[in-house]
KOLBAKOL-739071 format. One record per residue (C-alpha): residue number from 1; x, y, z. Coordinates in steps of 0.25 Angstrom, whole numbers. Layout:
<zavexs>
NUM,X,Y,Z .
...
</zavexs>
This chain:
<zavexs>
1,-474,-17,118 .
2,-462,-26,124 .
3,-468,-38,122 .
4,-474,-35,110 .
5,-461,-34,106 .
6,-455,-45,112 .
7,-465,-54,106 .
8,-464,-49,91 .
9,-449,-53,92 .
10,-453,-66,96 .
11,-462,-68,84 .
12,-453,-61,75 .
13,-442,-69,79 .
14,-448,-84,81 .
15,-460,-85,71 .
16,-455,-81,59 .
17,-454,-94,49 .
18,-444,-88,45 .
19,-440,-103,36 .
20,-453,-103,30 .
21,-451,-89,24 .
22,-433,-91,22 .
23,-439,-105,13 .
24,-450,-97,6 .
25,-440,-88,2 .
26,-430,-99,-3 .
27,-440,-104,-11 .
28,-444,-90,-17 .
29,-429,-90,-21 .
30,-429,-75,-16 .
31,-421,-66,-9 .
32,-428,-53,-3 .
33,-431,-47,10 .
34,-444,-50,15 .
35,-454,-41,23 .
36,-464,-48,32 .
37,-470,-38,41 .
38,-483,-43,37 .
39,-479,-55,43 .
40,-476,-48,55 .
41,-483,-39,58 .
42,-496,-47,56 .
43,-489,-56,68 .
44,-485,-43,77 .
45,-499,-38,76 .
46,-504,-52,80 .
47,-495,-54,92 .
48,-502,-40,95 .
49,-517,-45,94 .
50,-516,-61,92 .
51,-525,-67,84 .
52,-536,-74,92 .
53,-534,-90,87 .
54,-548,-95,89 .
55,-553,-85,79 .
56,-542,-88,69 .
57,-543,-91,55 .
58,-536,-98,44 .
59,-532,-85,37 .
60,-527,-78,52 .
61,-518,-91,57 .
62,-512,-91,43 .
63,-508,-75,45 .
64,-499,-81,57 .
65,-490,-89,47 .
66,-486,-96,58 .
67,-496,-108,57 .
68,-499,-116,45 .
69,-510,-121,39 .
70,-511,-136,47 .
71,-508,-127,60 .
72,-518,-116,55 .
73,-528,-129,52 .
74,-526,-135,65 .
75,-527,-123,75 .
76,-542,-120,67 .
77,-546,-134,70 .
78,-541,-135,84 .
79,-549,-122,86 .
80,-561,-127,78 .
81,-562,-140,86 .
82,-559,-136,99 .
83,-564,-123,100 .
84,-555,-110,103 .
85,-541,-112,110 .
86,-542,-107,124 .
87,-526,-105,125 .
88,-516,-105,114 .
89,-509,-118,122 .
90,-521,-126,113 .
91,-513,-124,101 .
92,-506,-137,107 .
93,-515,-144,104 .
94,-514,-141,90 .
95,-508,-153,83 .
96,-500,-144,71 .
97,-496,-132,83 .
98,-481,-134,87 .
99,-475,-127,99 .
100,-467,-118,89 .
101,-480,-113,82 .
102,-488,-110,94 .
103,-477,-103,99 .
104,-476,-94,86 .
105,-491,-90,86 .
106,-495,-87,101 .
107,-490,-72,99 .
108,-502,-70,87 .
109,-514,-80,93 .
110,-523,-78,104 .
111,-534,-87,109 .
112,-543,-77,117 .
113,-550,-64,110 .
114,-556,-61,96 .
115,-551,-55,83 .
116,-565,-53,78 .
117,-568,-39,83 .
118,-570,-24,77 .
119,-563,-13,79 .
120,-567,0,74 .
121,-556,8,65 .
122,-553,20,74 .
123,-547,10,85 .
124,-539,4,73 .
125,-534,17,70 .
126,-532,21,85 .
127,-526,8,91 .
128,-516,3,82 .
129,-502,0,82 .
130,-491,7,74 .
131,-478,3,68 .
132,-468,11,61 .
133,-455,4,54 .
134,-444,12,48 .
135,-432,3,44 .
136,-418,6,38 .
137,-409,-4,28 .
138,-395,-1,22 .
139,-386,-11,14 .
140,-373,-3,19 .
141,-363,-8,6 .
142,-366,0,-6 .
143,-371,-7,-18 .
144,-370,-3,-32 .
145,-385,3,-36 .
146,-379,13,-24 .
147,-364,13,-30 .
148,-370,17,-44 .
149,-380,25,-41 .
150,-391,15,-46 .
151,-400,16,-34 .
152,-405,30,-33 .
153,-408,28,-17 .
154,-400,26,-5 .
155,-398,13,2 .
156,-406,13,13 .
157,-418,7,14 .
158,-430,11,19 .
159,-444,8,25 .
160,-456,12,34 .
161,-468,6,38 .
162,-479,10,48 .
163,-490,2,52 .
164,-502,4,61 .
165,-512,-10,65 .
166,-522,-12,74 .
167,-521,-26,77 .
168,-522,-31,65 .
169,-536,-24,61 .
170,-531,-11,56 .
171,-517,-10,48 .
172,-510,3,42 .
173,-498,3,34 .
174,-486,12,28 .
175,-473,7,22 .
176,-462,14,15 .
177,-450,9,9 .
178,-435,13,3 .
179,-428,2,-3 .
180,-413,3,-5 .
181,-408,13,-16 .
182,-421,19,-18 .
183,-425,32,-17 .
184,-430,39,-5 .
185,-437,52,-7 .
186,-432,55,-19 .
187,-432,52,-35 .
188,-441,40,-35 .
189,-447,40,-21 .
190,-450,54,-20 .
191,-460,50,-10 .
192,-450,43,0 .
193,-450,26,1 .
194,-450,19,-11 .
195,-461,11,-7 .
196,-475,14,1 .
197,-485,4,6 .
198,-497,6,14 .
199,-510,0,19 .
200,-522,0,27 .
201,-527,-13,31 .
202,-540,-15,40 .
203,-543,-29,45 .
204,-557,-36,50 .
205,-562,-22,51 .
206,-575,-27,50 .
207,-582,-42,52 .
208,-585,-41,34 .
209,-572,-33,32 .
210,-558,-41,32 .
211,-544,-34,28 .
212,-545,-22,20 .
213,-534,-15,16 .
214,-529,1,10 .
215,-516,0,4 .
216,-504,-10,1 .
217,-508,-26,3 .
218,-507,-41,1 .
219,-516,-49,-6 .
220,-514,-67,-3 .
221,-525,-76,-9 .
222,-525,-90,-8 .
223,-511,-97,-9 .
224,-505,-87,-17 .
225,-507,-91,-32 .
226,-514,-76,-38 .
227,-509,-68,-27 .
228,-500,-68,-13 .
229,-494,-56,-7 .
230,-491,-63,6 .
231,-479,-71,9 .
232,-483,-85,7 .
233,-480,-100,11 .
234,-470,-107,1 .
235,-461,-120,2 .
236,-453,-118,17 .
237,-451,-128,27 .
238,-464,-124,33 .
239,-471,-134,26 .
240,-485,-132,30 .
241,-487,-118,25 .
242,-491,-119,12 .
243,-504,-113,11 .
244,-506,-98,10 .
245,-517,-89,19 .
246,-519,-78,29 .
247,-527,-63,26 .
248,-528,-62,11 .
249,-526,-46,12 .
250,-512,-41,19 .
251,-508,-26,21 .
252,-496,-21,14 .
253,-483,-22,24 .
254,-471,-26,15 .
255,-462,-18,8 .
256,-463,-28,-5 .
257,-466,-15,-15 .
258,-473,-25,-24 .
259,-482,-36,-19 .
260,-494,-29,-13 .
261,-506,-23,-16 .
262,-509,-9,-14 .
263,-524,-5,-16 .
264,-536,-7,-7 .
265,-541,-23,-1 .
266,-552,-29,6 .
267,-557,-41,13 .
268,-572,-44,16 .
269,-580,-54,22 .
270,-591,-59,18 .
271,-599,-66,26 .
272,-591,-78,34 .
273,-585,-86,25 .
274,-581,-77,13 .
275,-571,-66,11 .
276,-568,-56,-1 .
277,-555,-51,-5 .
278,-554,-39,-14 .
279,-541,-30,-16 .
280,-536,-22,-29 .
281,-521,-14,-30 .
282,-515,-4,-40 .
283,-502,-1,-37 .
284,-487,3,-46 .
285,-477,-9,-45 .
286,-463,-12,-52 .
287,-462,-15,-66 .
288,-452,-18,-75 .
289,-454,-10,-86 .
290,-454,-12,-101 .
291,-455,-5,-114 .
292,-465,-13,-124 .
293,-459,-16,-136 .
294,-462,-3,-145 .
295,-466,-14,-157 .
296,-478,-18,-152 .
297,-490,-11,-153 .
298,-490,-5,-138 .
299,-479,0,-138 .
300,-474,11,-128 .
301,-482,3,-117 .
302,-472,-2,-106 .
303,-472,-17,-100 .
304,-465,-22,-87 .
305,-461,-36,-88 .
306,-458,-38,-72 .
307,-465,-33,-60 .
308,-454,-28,-50 .
309,-456,-31,-37 .
310,-442,-27,-29 .
311,-447,-13,-25 .
312,-433,-6,-28 .
313,-432,7,-35 .
314,-416,11,-33 .
315,-414,13,-47 .
316,-420,19,-58 .
317,-423,7,-67 .
318,-431,1,-55 .
319,-437,14,-53 .
320,-442,14,-68 .
321,-451,3,-64 .
322,-455,7,-51 .
323,-470,7,-49 .
324,-472,8,-66 .
325,-483,-3,-65 .
326,-495,-2,-61 .
327,-503,-14,-54 .
328,-518,-16,-52 .
329,-524,-28,-45 .
330,-535,-33,-38 .
331,-541,-46,-32 .
332,-551,-51,-23 .
333,-552,-64,-16 .
334,-567,-72,-10 .
335,-564,-82,0 .
336,-574,-91,7 .
337,-567,-97,20 .
338,-573,-106,29 .
339,-567,-112,42 .
340,-561,-123,34 .
341,-563,-118,20 .
342,-557,-107,10 .
343,-561,-104,-3 .
344,-556,-90,-10 .
345,-557,-83,-23 .
346,-545,-75,-28 .
347,-541,-67,-39 .
348,-533,-54,-42 .
349,-532,-45,-56 .
350,-519,-38,-59 .
351,-515,-27,-68 .
352,-505,-19,-73 .
353,-504,-5,-82 .
354,-494,-11,-91 .
355,-491,-24,-96 .
356,-483,-34,-90 .
357,-474,-42,-99 .
358,-464,-51,-94 .
359,-450,-53,-101 .
360,-453,-65,-108 .
361,-447,-79,-104 .
362,-449,-93,-107 .
363,-452,-94,-91 .
364,-462,-82,-90 .
365,-472,-83,-103 .
366,-482,-88,-94 .
367,-482,-77,-84 .
368,-489,-64,-83 .
369,-490,-54,-92 .
370,-498,-43,-94 .
371,-507,-31,-88 .
372,-516,-40,-80 .
373,-519,-53,-74 .
374,-529,-61,-66 .
375,-528,-71,-59 .
376,-539,-79,-48 .
377,-539,-92,-38 .
378,-546,-100,-29 .
379,-539,-104,-16 .
380,-546,-114,-6 .
381,-541,-118,9 .
382,-548,-131,16 .
383,-546,-136,29 .
384,-548,-149,32 .
385,-544,-156,49 .
386,-531,-158,45 .
387,-531,-154,31 .
388,-529,-139,23 .
389,-530,-139,10 .
390,-526,-125,1 .
391,-524,-119,-14 .
392,-528,-110,-25 .
393,-530,-111,-38 .
394,-527,-98,-48 .
395,-529,-94,-62 .
396,-522,-82,-70 .
397,-529,-76,-80 .
398,-522,-83,-90 .
399,-528,-97,-86 .
400,-516,-100,-78 .
401,-518,-108,-67 .
402,-511,-110,-53 .
403,-516,-119,-40 .
404,-511,-123,-29 .
405,-516,-133,-17 .
406,-510,-137,-2 .
407,-515,-146,7 .
408,-509,-146,24 .
409,-512,-159,30 .
410,-509,-162,46 .
411,-508,-176,44 .
412,-504,-179,59 .
413,-501,-171,72 .
414,-485,-171,66 .
415,-488,-171,50 .
416,-492,-160,43 .
417,-492,-161,26 .
418,-493,-151,16 .
419,-495,-151,0 .
420,-495,-141,-10 .
421,-498,-142,-25 .
422,-496,-131,-35 .
423,-500,-129,-50 .
424,-496,-116,-55 .
425,-497,-115,-72 .
426,-486,-109,-79 .
427,-498,-101,-85 .
428,-502,-95,-72 .
429,-499,-80,-70 .
430,-500,-71,-56 .
431,-491,-61,-52 .
432,-495,-61,-37 .
433,-494,-76,-33 .
434,-487,-80,-22 .
435,-490,-96,-20 .
436,-482,-109,-18 .
437,-473,-114,-27 .
438,-459,-114,-31 .
439,-459,-103,-39 .
440,-463,-91,-40 .
441,-475,-86,-48 .
442,-486,-96,-46 .
443,-485,-102,-60 .
444,-476,-111,-68 .
445,-477,-123,-56 .
446,-484,-135,-48 .
447,-478,-143,-37 .
448,-482,-151,-26 .
449,-477,-147,-11 .
450,-477,-157,1 .
451,-474,-153,16 .
452,-475,-161,28 .
453,-470,-157,43 .
454,-467,-170,50 .
455,-468,-164,67 .
456,-462,-176,75 .
457,-462,-171,88 .
458,-464,-156,93 .
459,-449,-155,92 .
460,-445,-160,78 .
461,-454,-160,65 .
462,-452,-160,49 .
463,-456,-151,38 .
464,-453,-156,23 .
465,-459,-152,9 .
466,-457,-157,-5 .
467,-460,-147,-17 .
468,-459,-154,-31 .
469,-464,-143,-43 .
470,-463,-141,-59 .
471,-464,-129,-67 .
472,-471,-133,-83 .
473,-464,-120,-88 .
474,-451,-114,-88 .
475,-445,-104,-77 .
476,-435,-94,-74 .
477,-423,-102,-75 .
478,-429,-116,-80 .
479,-432,-116,-93 .
480,-439,-128,-95 .
481,-450,-133,-85 .
482,-444,-138,-72 .
483,-448,-145,-59 .
484,-442,-146,-44 .
485,-443,-152,-32 .
486,-440,-147,-17 .
487,-439,-154,-2 .
488,-440,-148,9 .
489,-437,-156,23 .
490,-434,-147,36 .
491,-433,-155,51 .
492,-436,-145,63 .
493,-433,-146,78 .
494,-439,-137,88 .
495,-435,-138,103 .
496,-444,-127,111 .
497,-436,-115,116 .
498,-424,-122,111 .
499,-421,-122,99 .
500,-425,-127,83 .
501,-419,-133,73 .
502,-421,-137,60 .
503,-416,-145,46 .
504,-421,-141,34 .
505,-417,-148,20 .
506,-422,-142,6 .
507,-419,-149,-7 .
508,-423,-141,-22 .
509,-424,-148,-35 .
510,-426,-137,-45 .
511,-423,-136,-61 .
512,-416,-124,-66 .
513,-408,-120,-80 .
514,-395,-128,-81 .
515,-387,-115,-89 .
516,-378,-124,-97 .
517,-372,-114,-107 .
518,-371,-125,-118 .
519,-386,-126,-121 .
520,-397,-116,-127 .
521,-408,-119,-117 .
522,-405,-120,-100 .
523,-409,-134,-97 .
524,-414,-137,-84 .
525,-407,-143,-74 .
526,-410,-147,-57 .
527,-406,-140,-45 .
528,-405,-146,-32 .
529,-403,-137,-21 .
530,-403,-142,-7 .
531,-404,-134,7 .
532,-399,-138,22 .
533,-404,-130,34 .
534,-400,-132,47 .
535,-407,-121,54 .
536,-405,-120,72 .
537,-413,-110,81 .
538,-410,-112,97 .
539,-417,-102,106 .
540,-405,-99,117 .
541,-415,-88,126 .
542,-427,-83,125 .
543,-421,-72,117 .
544,-410,-78,110 .
545,-410,-89,98 .
546,-400,-94,89 .
547,-402,-99,73 .
548,-391,-106,66 .
549,-394,-111,53 .
550,-385,-119,44 .
551,-391,-120,27 .
552,-384,-127,15 .
553,-388,-127,3 .
554,-383,-135,-11 .
555,-387,-133,-25 .
556,-384,-143,-37 .
557,-386,-139,-50 .
558,-380,-149,-61 .
559,-366,-148,-58 .
560,-367,-136,-50 .
561,-366,-138,-34 .
562,-368,-128,-24 .
563,-366,-125,-11 .
564,-371,-118,1 .
565,-372,-114,17 .
566,-377,-105,28 .
567,-377,-105,41 .
568,-381,-94,51 .
569,-382,-90,66 .
570,-395,-82,70 .
571,-394,-76,85 .
572,-410,-71,88 .
573,-410,-60,101 .
574,-423,-59,104 .
575,-426,-57,120 .
576,-440,-55,124 .
577,-445,-43,129 .
578,-430,-36,127 .
579,-427,-23,117 .
580,-417,-28,110 .
581,-416,-40,100 .
582,-407,-44,89 .
583,-406,-55,79 .
584,-392,-58,72 .
585,-386,-68,62 .
586,-374,-73,55 .
587,-373,-82,43 .
588,-363,-89,35 .
589,-366,-93,19 .
590,-358,-99,9 .
591,-367,-102,-4 .
592,-362,-105,-17 .
593,-372,-100,-28 .
594,-386,-95,-27 .
595,-393,-107,-28 .
596,-386,-112,-14 .
597,-391,-99,-6 .
598,-399,-98,7 .
599,-407,-90,11 .
600,-407,-87,26 .
601,-419,-81,33 .
602,-413,-67,44 .
603,-421,-59,53 .
604,-422,-46,50 .
605,-430,-34,58 .
606,-444,-34,60 .
607,-453,-39,51 .
608,-442,-41,40 .
609,-435,-54,36 .
610,-424,-56,27 .
611,-420,-69,18 .
612,-407,-68,9 .
613,-399,-79,4 .
614,-386,-83,5 .
615,-377,-84,-7 .
616,-361,-85,-8 .
617,-352,-85,4 .
618,-354,-77,16 .
619,-359,-71,29 .
620,-371,-63,34 .
621,-376,-58,47 .
622,-387,-49,53 .
623,-391,-43,66 .
624,-406,-36,71 .
625,-405,-28,81 .
626,-419,-25,87 .
627,-422,-15,98 .
628,-437,-13,104 .
629,-431,-3,116 .
630,-439,8,112 .
631,-453,8,115 .
632,-462,5,102 .
633,-448,5,93 .
634,-440,-7,88 .
635,-428,-5,82 .
636,-421,-14,73 .
637,-407,-15,67 .
638,-402,-25,55 .
639,-387,-27,51 .
640,-383,-37,41 .
641,-371,-41,33 .
642,-368,-50,23 .
643,-353,-54,18 .
644,-350,-62,7 .
645,-336,-68,5 .
646,-336,-72,-8 .
647,-343,-60,-17 .
648,-338,-46,-19 .
649,-352,-42,-22 .
650,-364,-42,-14 .
651,-379,-42,-22 .
652,-380,-39,-37 .
653,-384,-28,-46 .
654,-386,-14,-40 .
655,-386,-22,-25 .
656,-372,-25,-27 .
657,-364,-23,-16 .
658,-350,-22,-19 .
659,-344,-30,-8 .
660,-346,-44,-2 .
661,-354,-37,11 .
662,-368,-33,14 .
663,-372,-27,25 .
664,-387,-24,27 .
665,-393,-13,40 .
666,-407,-12,44 .
667,-414,-2,53 .
668,-428,-4,60 .
669,-438,5,69 .
670,-452,3,73 .
671,-461,10,80 .
672,-474,5,86 .
673,-483,15,90 .
</zavexs>
């Protein structure tokens, strides 16, 4: 057990590409907590049951999330040309595999043995491993929603997760969660938790049967033009991670109350080269209900103006919208796949039991309204020597179209290049799309992205990208068609077992309403954003790492110029085969506006990561403690505090704290049996 625990500490601390995640969040302009347990549970299972590298496919290697398409292409080509690997040491002969990459994947692969064997269901049910997570979280300071009795529940957030796994072939899961402010075993939640989720997932049970799931699950198709529930690739310093892939069907393990399907799904293997995926779902979702105008013929029938994804049911108004809409979804995918070619035909139909009618504005008049929507697409992928081509073309039932095409080139042992073109018409409508772009929604955008990685030697390399885009129609806070551009440069230096350093600069130019009070119409103004980051990580011993970061931001808009900075010191103490470990951070920040806010990835409890943004002037510090000294048990505790020096309150609305301090506590108990 100590060996497994030590290995878990290594990959959770070292493998995660936190900068990629952070940069994607910055581009989405969001601030939320992420639950990546699907990724980490998969990695943990692979650490116990490594992937047979000689039998690997593009999909299985993509599931690692640790290799880009050039590396996957090179690995598959190497095996095709030279035969099966006899040792993992042979990975060093592959041009695109550096020592850091090899180190990151070693816990999850093997060169001997086979994954292609059948196991009886009885054995799976008898010999699996079980995990139980119990989690608690609370903000210590009183918030407005509790002081004024707006929140019907207590300030504790409670979470329970049970998992049964037999290797990666059988998964049974059950989750319950209550947000802070929600009732527990009373009022609207007399059954206990506010949110429940469950699934049974059987994988590769028969030679003709792929994944089968009953319960809650997610689907990803193509490049996300019609449907993708997975955390996807986007603009980041990892410029070759553009193509989406991996398994289409996954059991749902998260606590987001909106981004999943509920019903059944199955994948069938039709011979050696064809696969058919079919799924159906029906569930109640939260919607913002509004009354129809009584002058209309269909008076008395309710409408909803938006789909609510927060999952909060703390106040009377939030409870009124809870599970108020029935959403039915059905679709499928037929895929042809050979060693170098993949072509998929995808379809998705969705309907609501009430009419979806958005609050009308100029910028959203082309977005979907109604009771039903159909989407279809064709996606492709082709591998030819050192070139990977991929893309997808989609259509919605109002004849709107969207397309994305990309190419990844390995031009030289030291030079990789990526290209991506997208064209999403303003008429294109989708409710589940999650594709590459400057904005969310997969409509009203066209653009060209170019990225490159230049390796000077084993210790130095440069990654960079340029993205140019335009919007042919209005957008939120942009009352005219607009365009923009973004550039990123990152110089990396890596010294094996000693230290790593990178310097990153990002520039972004966008158009935004100028907000001129004397003008009846807001003209567009040009905004320029600059961000400079210096990051240094020192390996003091095998157990101790120190990480330092300083980041600066500048924002210029007409006559407005604002600045900001952030700096922090991390201590990461994770001794191998020891019972106690911890991570800690002390951070100082001073940003003059929301536009100069700075995001910073934070270590958290197992399977959780937090990416807050920092605004105003103050400091933040946290510590995460972990203890593995009790057999089959892991105890974790986190304390974090933010202090704002130039504010008298923190937060807004019912979350307002009447003071300048916010303290968050978390505790987690994990049993393995």
